[in-house]
SETIPA-430003 format. One record per residue (C-alpha): residue in one letter; x, y, z. Coordinates in steps of 0.2 Angstrom, whole numbers, padded with zeros to 4 digits, always signed. Layout:
N
AXYZ ...
END
This chain:
504
M-0190+0114+0107 S-0205+0126+0104 W-0217+0133+0116 P-0236+0137+0115 A-0239+0155+0111 F-0254+0157+0123 P-0253+0167+0138 A-0247+0156+0153 H-0250+0154+0170 A-0236+0160+0182 S-0231+0141+0187 T-0231+0137+0171 R-0219+0151+0166 R-0207+0146+0180 I-0209+0128+0172 R-0204+0134+0156 H-0188+0146+0163 A-0182+0130+0173 S-0183+0118+0158 R-0172+0132+0149 C-0159+0134+0162 I-0160+0114+0164 I-0156+0114+0144 R-0142+0129+0144 F-0134+0118+0159 V-0134+0102+0150 F-0126+0111+0136 V-0114+0119+0147 V-0108+0102+0152 L-0108+0092+0137 L-0095+0107+0130 G-0084+0105+0145 V-0085+0087+0143 A-0080+0088+0125 G-0066+0101+0130 L-0059+0090+0143 R-0059+0075+0132 A-0050+0086+0118 R-0038+0091+0132 A-0035+0074+0137 A-0034+0069+0120 T-0020+0082+0115 P-0002+0075+0117 P+0009+0082+0131 D+0024+0091+0126 I+0041+0084+0132 L+0054+0092+0140 F+0070+0080+0141 L+0085+0085+0151 F+0101+0075+0150 A+0116+0075+0160 D+0133+0067+0158 D+0142+0056+0169 Q+0130+0061+0186 R+0131+0048+0199 A+0113+0044+0206 D+0118+0048+0223 T+0123+0067+0220 I+0104+0074+0222 G+0101+0082+0239 A+0082+0075+0238 W+0090+0058+0236 G+0100+0057+0251 N+0115+0067+0249 A+0118+0078+0264 H+0132+0087+0255 I+0126+0093+0238 R+0113+0107+0237 T+0102+0103+0221 P+0087+0114+0225 N+0080+0112+0208 L+0082+0094+0206 D+0074+0092+0224 R+0059+0101+0218 L+0057+0091+0204 V+0058+0075+0214 A+0044+0083+0225 E+0035+0086+0210 G+0037+0071+0202 F+0041+0052+0201 S+0058+0045+0204 F+0065+0030+0197 R+0078+0024+0211 G+0084+0008+0203 N+0087+0015+0185 Y+0103+0009+0175 C+0113+0011+0161 F+0113-0006+0151 G+0132-0006+0151 G+0141-0002+0135 N+0153-0010+0122 N+0165+0007+0123 G+0174+0015+0135 A+0167+0031+0131 V+0150+0021+0139 C+0141+0039+0135 I+0140+0032+0115 P+0133+0017+0118 S+0119+0023+0133 R+0114+0037+0122 A+0111+0024+0106 M+0102+0014+0118 L+0091+0028+0124 M+0087+0034+0108 S+0085+0019+0099 G+0074+0008+0115 R+0086-0007+0111 T+0102-0015+0120 W+0120-0011+0113 F+0119-0027+0104 H+0106-0023+0094 V+0110-0004+0089 D+0125+0004+0081 P+0134+0020+0089 A+0129+0030+0074 I+0110+0023+0078 S+0109+0020+0059 D+0100+0004+0060 A+0083+0009+0071 P+0073+0023+0073 T+0075+0035+0085 F+0061+0041+0098 P+0063+0059+0092 E+0061+0052+0076 V+0045+0042+0078 L+0037+0058+0087 R+0042+0069+0073 S+0034+0057+0060 R+0018+0059+0072 G+0017+0077+0070 Y+0029+0083+0083 T+0041+0098+0083 T+0057+0090+0089 F+0071+0102+0096 G+0089+0097+0101 A+0103+0107+0110 G+0119+0100+0118 K+0128+0083+0117 W+0125+0071+0103 H+0137+0058+0103 N+0131+0048+0090 G+0134+0055+0073 Q+0126+0070+0061 K+0115+0058+0051 S+0104+0052+0066 F+0102+0070+0074 A+0096+0077+0057 R+0083+0063+0056 S+0077+0063+0074 F+0076+0085+0076 S+0067+0096+0066 A+0078+0110+0073 G+0092+0111+0083 R+0104+0125+0091 S+0121+0124+0099 V+0124+0106+0096 H+0139+0098+0101 L+0144+0083+0090 G+0158+0076+0100 G+0160+0067+0118 M+0170+0080+0128 A+0177+0097+0130 D+0183+0111+0140 H+0167+0118+0148 T+0171+0136+0145 K+0174+0133+0125 V+0163+0120+0118 P+0163+0118+0099 V+0144+0119+0095 Q+0134+0119+0078 D+0115+0125+0073 L+0105+0113+0062 R+0100+0120+0046 P+0083+0117+0040 D+0091+0107+0025 G+0098+0094+0038 T+0116+0101+0036 F+0126+0109+0051 T+0134+0126+0051 P+0152+0128+0055 A+0157+0122+0072 R+0160+0140+0084 A+0165+0142+0101 A+0151+0142+0113 A+0147+0160+0119 R+0145+0154+0137 F+0149+0141+0150 S+0142+0124+0142 S+0128+0120+0153 E+0122+0140+0151 E+0125+0138+0133 F+0113+0124+0132 A+0100+0131+0145 D+0099+0147+0134 A+0095+0136+0117 A+0081+0127+0129 I+0075+0144+0135 E+0074+0152+0119 F+0062+0137+0112 L+0051+0137+0127 R+0048+0156+0125 R+0043+0153+0106 S+0025+0157+0102 P+0016+0139+0099 D+0013+0133+0084 G-0001+0122+0087 K+0010+0106+0086 P+0015+0097+0102 S+0034+0097+0105 L+0049+0088+0111 A+0065+0099+0119 Y+0080+0087+0121 I+0093+0096+0131 A+0110+0085+0133 F+0122+0093+0144 T+0141+0089+0146 A+0140+0093+0163 P+0146+0084+0175 H+0157+0075+0163 D+0177+0078+0166 P+0186+0091+0165 R+0179+0096+0181 N+0180+0115+0180 P+0164+0123+0186 P+0163+0141+0185 E+0176+0148+0199 D+0162+0153+0211 W+0152+0137+0209 R+0170+0128+0213 A+0174+0138+0227 R+0157+0133+0236 Y+0163+0115+0240 H+0181+0120+0242 A+0177+0129+0259 D+0170+0113+0266 L+0175+0097+0255 P+0165+0081+0253 P+0168+0067+0261 L+0176+0053+0255 P+0164+0039+0247 K+0161+0026+0260 N+0169+0013+0247 Y+0184+0024+0243 L+0200+0014+0240 P+0218+0019+0235 Q+0218+0007+0221 H+0206-0007+0215 P+0210-0023+0221 F+0212-0034+0204 D+0213-0029+0186 N+0196-0027+0179 G+0205-0023+0161 Q+0201-0005+0161 L+0213+0003+0174 V+0225+0013+0165 I+0211+0022+0153 R+0209+0041+0150 D+0198+0042+0165 E+0208+0032+0175 E+0222+0043+0172 L+0215+0059+0181 L+0222+0055+0197 P+0238+0047+0203 W+0239+0028+0209 P+0237+0025+0224 R+0222+0038+0225 P+0226+0053+0236 P+0213+0056+0248 A+0214+0073+0247 M+0214+0075+0228 V+0199+0064+0228 R+0190+0076+0240 E+0195+0089+0230 Q+0190+0082+0213 L+0173+0078+0222 A+0171+0096+0226 E+0173+0101+0209 Y+0162+0087+0202 Y+0149+0094+0215 G+0152+0111+0209 L+0147+0105+0192 V+0131+0095+0197 S+0126+0112+0208 H+0130+0125+0194 L+0120+0112+0181 D+0105+0111+0193 A+0104+0132+0192 Q+0102+0129+0174 I+0088+0117+0175 G+0081+0129+0188 R+0081+0142+0173 I+0072+0131+0161 L+0060+0126+0172 A+0056+0143+0175 A+0054+0148+0158 L+0043+0132+0155 K+0032+0138+0167 A+0031+0155+0159 S+0027+0148+0143 P+0010+0144+0134 R+0018+0125+0137 G+0020+0125+0154 T+0002+0116+0158 N+0003+0101+0149 T+0023+0095+0148 I+0032+0080+0155 V+0047+0085+0161 I+0060+0070+0161 Y+0077+0071+0170 A+0090+0057+0167 A+0109+0055+0166 D+0118+0043+0154 H+0127+0034+0168 G+0136+0037+0184 L+0154+0040+0188 A+0166+0031+0200 L+0178+0046+0208 G+0187+0038+0221 S+0175+0023+0224 H+0183+0006+0223 G+0198+0014+0218 L+0192+0020+0201 L+0187+0037+0194 G+0177+0033+0178 K+0162+0024+0172 Q+0171+0008+0165 N+0166-0004+0177 V+0148-0010+0182 Y+0148-0006+0200 E+0133+0003+0206 H+0141+0020+0207 S+0144+0019+0189 M+0129+0010+0179 R+0115+0016+0191 C+0110+0034+0186 P+0096+0047+0189 L+0078+0044+0183 I+0064+0058+0187 I+0049+0061+0178 A+0036+0074+0182 G+0020+0082+0174 P+0002+0079+0172 G-0005+0063+0177 I+0011+0058+0187 P+0011+0053+0206 A+0020+0069+0216 G+0035+0064+0227 R+0033+0046+0224 S+0046+0033+0219 T+0049+0016+0216 E+0066+0005+0218 A+0060-0006+0205 F+0072-0011+0191 T+0073+0000+0174 Y+0084+0005+0161 L+0087+0022+0151 F+0080+0012+0135 D+0063+0010+0144 L+0060+0028+0141 F+0057+0027+0121 P+0042+0015+0125 T+0036+0027+0139 I+0037+0041+0129 C+0028+0035+0115 G+0016+0029+0125 L+0014+0046+0135 A+0011+0053+0118 G+0000+0041+0111 V+0012+0035+0097 P+0013+0018+0092 L+0029+0008+0094 P+0040+0003+0081 A+0045-0014+0080 G+0062-0021+0089 L+0061-0011+0104 E+0068-0021+0121 G+0063-0007+0134 S+0046-0008+0144 D+0034+0006+0147 L+0037+0012+0164 R+0018+0020+0166 P+0011+0007+0174 I+0024+0008+0188 W+0018+0025+0193 S+0000+0020+0190 G+0000+0008+0204 E-0004-0007+0190 Q+0012-0016+0193 E+0028-0015+0204 R+0041-0019+0192 V+0044-0021+0173 R+0057-0035+0176 D+0063-0045+0190 S+0082-0042+0186 V+0096-0031+0178 F+0110-0037+0167 L+0125-0025+0165 P+0135-0030+0150 Y+0154-0022+0147 L+0163-0025+0133 G+0171-0042+0135 L+0178-0039+0152 M+0163-0039+0164 R+0145-0046+0166 S+0135-0043+0180 V+0117-0047+0186 R+0106-0041+0200 E+0090-0049+0206 G+0082-0041+0221 R+0097-0040+0235 W+0110-0049+0227 K+0122-0045+0214 L+0135-0056+0203 I+0149-0050+0192 C+0159-0061+0182 Y+0176-0054+0175 P+0179-0067+0160 E+0197-0062+0156 V+0204-0063+0174 A+0192-0078+0178 H+0186-0069+0195 R+0169-0066+0202 Q+0162-0055+0217 L+0145-0057+0225 F+0137-0043+0233 D+0121-0042+0246 L+0116-0025+0241 Q+0104-0026+0257 D+0117-0025+0269 D+0131-0018+0259 P+0125-0006+0246 D+0142+0001+0244 E+0149-0017+0236 L+0164-0017+0249 V+0161-0036+0255 D+0164-0049+0242 V+0155-0065+0249 S+0158-0077+0233 G+0170-0087+0244 D+0158-0090+0257 P+0152-0109+0254 G+0134-0105+0260 N+0133-0095+0245 A+0138-0108+0231 G+0119-0111+0226 R+0115-0092+0225 I+0129-0089+0214 A+0124-0104+0204 H+0106-0097+0202 L+0111-0080+0197 L+0123-0087+0184 D+0108-0095+0177 V+0101-0078+0178 M+0114-0073+0169 K+0116-0084+0154 G+0097-0082+0152 W+0100-0064+0149 Q+0113-0067+0137 A+0101-0079+0127 R+0087-0065+0125 V+0099-0052+0120 G+0112-0061+0108 D+0126-0060+0120 T+0139-0074+0116 Q+0152-0069+0128 P+0161-0085+0140 L+0160-0081+0157 A+0176-0087+0161 A+0193-0088+0149 D+0201-0102+0147 H+0217-0095+0149 P+0217-0080+0162 K+0227-0066+0162 P+0235-0062+0181 L+0222-0056+0193 R+0234-0043+0203 R+0241-0027+0197 D+0250-0013+0207 L+0250+0004+0197 T+0258+0014+0211 G+0268+0029+0203 R+0264+0025+0185 A+0268+0039+0174 R+0251+0048+0169 L+0249+0061+0155 P+0233+0076+0154 D+0221+0074+0137 S+0218+0090+0129 W+0204+0095+0134 Q+0210+0098+0153 P+0212+0116+0157 A+0231+0123+0162 W+0224+0125+0181 I+0218+0106+0182 V+0236+0100+0172 E+0244+0110+0186 K+0234+0104+0202 Y+0233+0086+0197 F+0247+0080+0184 R+0262+0093+0190 A+0259+0098+0209 P+0268+0086+0221 R+0255+0074+0229 P+0248+0078+0246 
END
């Protein structure tokens, strides 16, 4: 804009000055809007923290008054909690293998192999769209899928479990191969947290990043650092409300490795001791989460990062007379899920049914990345935005050929095909699954409906397992006094305490 050269009256000069101010103001506003749009269009960084064998009820802010998890509690306060989150069963006694394959592929275990060789992973998809992808910690799905997924990796544990004080780890080389295995320099959770912190402290390279940090805690052996173990031994956690000395019937998984970590019947004092050690692992892990979150806050990536906290499944630890995760009860199939970051409501939660494999489409949606074909999960963003109350009406929990369960609303049906047995629980009145009401004649119609829901799920996912055997195996099995042997990962003090010491 040009102005006349002749002398101007004072009022004219004021008008000209005001006009120039308006023009400058509009220009600044337009620049600001452009900057906001640019920032809004910037894909977020993603920090994914993944625990191993963590029950959903081991977070203080989620209602456990006996455990101390201040950093997870803060994440709950700052993020959105998914209180109805599940692992979709598994086709392996090492449930973490199919669980992680499903998480990474966005598919059920019927449609992805354990090595994830037949499906893209969500880190792989992000990497192809310009993300720097970094992995550390446990990877139980083979070297090739890790190398495809991550552009860098440090302190990677290519296995299922180990003594937490001497976890074998490797680094990913630029050519996609791995360095020779070495013993981790520190306790497992500290080793993996150190790798995460080192990554977060690097100068930003102008690309969005995904950091996937998979801990081996609180998986057994339950040997937290001694001072963390002592914190709960002075005041032992109570027995689970659904503690039983033995499982009331043979579910087909009573004598596998996880179940042999305590004698039958389960001594109450020993269950409480193991809970103390398990809680020690969880609290020590929580402290490492705190270190990572502090490093994130101090890093250049701290203002535009989505933080996801989850675990691969839960664990029994005395519930129903069981110790492991090879069952479809709530304590073993439900698992934590918390998402926090820009645009996500703080301090809110949902009971909507979700699966870990929903995180693939959710993360791609957050990153603005197109979805590959074949995904079976659902984008969870409409739940926290308030657009939808739920993404599904029921959950299906299939485990090997031994168990099939469906939950719809308050009701949960479990079928055990090999022994032709069923359980029905009202989770509204009986959240601990203690009272089987399948024998109540008034529930016959409800069971028939849930069987239809279950068969519908089976048809959708391609599950051909019959729900009852023609020639069932015996239902009851008493394991009292059965001999046990420790596995090679248990440290000497655990072997002495739980395998050789007289029962209390």
